C-alpha positions, 0 to 999 in steps of 0.5 A: 453753168450760166442761166438766161434767165428762164425756165428752160435754163433753171430745169436742166441746170437743176437736171446738172445740178442734182447728179449725182457725181464730186464737186470737181465733176460738177464744176467740169460737167457746167462748162461743157454744157455751157459750152456745148450750149453756147455752140447750139443754141442760134440752132434752136429758135427763139421759141421758148418751148424748143429752147427748153426741150433742147437745154434739157435734152444737152443737159441730158445728152450730158448726164449720159456721158459723164463720170466721177473723173470727168474733168476734161471740158472739151472732151465733156463738151465734144461727146455730149453732142455727138450724144444728143446728135445721133440721139436726134437722128433716131428720134427721125 
């Protein structure tokens, strides 16, 4: 998972890195996080707090749908973005 050098990147990365998955699944999850974040990052502006919240929501969404057999980065990315969107709708 790439880091933009700020606390938001670190917290989301720590959340994913600390998950109980094997190395192959963690690699796929990390790559899916990076791909998903690249797709949606422009939606959250430049406020570090908003970016941190969004990255953590994405990490939580991704971990909620991942399992030990998760290897398909595109499937993980799409499912995490869908989960994140559903969670956002429920909050409104």
